[in-house]
N, C-alpha and C positions, 0 to 999 in steps of 0.2 A: 480613438478618443483623444489621443495626443494631438492629432491633426486639428480637431475642433478647439482644443485648448489654445493652440498656436493661432488659429483664426481669431478667436476671441481676444487674445493678447494684441494682435495686430489692429483689430478694430478699436480696442481701448487706447492704443498708442496714437492712432490717427485721430480719434475723437478728442483725446487730450490735447493734441497739437492744434486742433481747430477750435478748442475752447468749449467743447460740449462736456461739461463736468459730470452731469448725471449719467449720460450714455457711457462715458469712459469708466466711471465707477462700476456700473452694472456689468459691462463687458469684462472688466478686470475680475470681478467676483465670479462670473461664469467661468472664466479661464482658470482661476484658482481651483474652483470646485471640480471641474473636469480633469484637471491635472492630478489632484489628489485621488479622485476615484480611479483614474487609470493606474496610478502607482499601487493602490490597494489591490486592484484586480490582478496586476502583474505579480505581486507578492503572493497572493492566494494561489494563482496558477503555478508559480514556481514551487511552492510548498507541496501542493497536491502532486505535481509532477515528480518531485523527489520522493514522496511517500509511495508512489506507485512503482518506483524503481525503473522508470523509463529513462533512456538516455535522450537528451535533447538533440533534434536534428538541426544541422546547420545548413 
């Protein structure tokens, strides 16, 4: 999911550089949304992992 957020961010930066304001704004909002969803899912996963007592594998 972080990969998609980075892709949307790159699309937004390229669109902004080329002057496509609407596309840049939409892509930036998509990047922000995906980034926040990924962070929330990570935190939920970390809390559940701690509550189960499992050690994370590296």
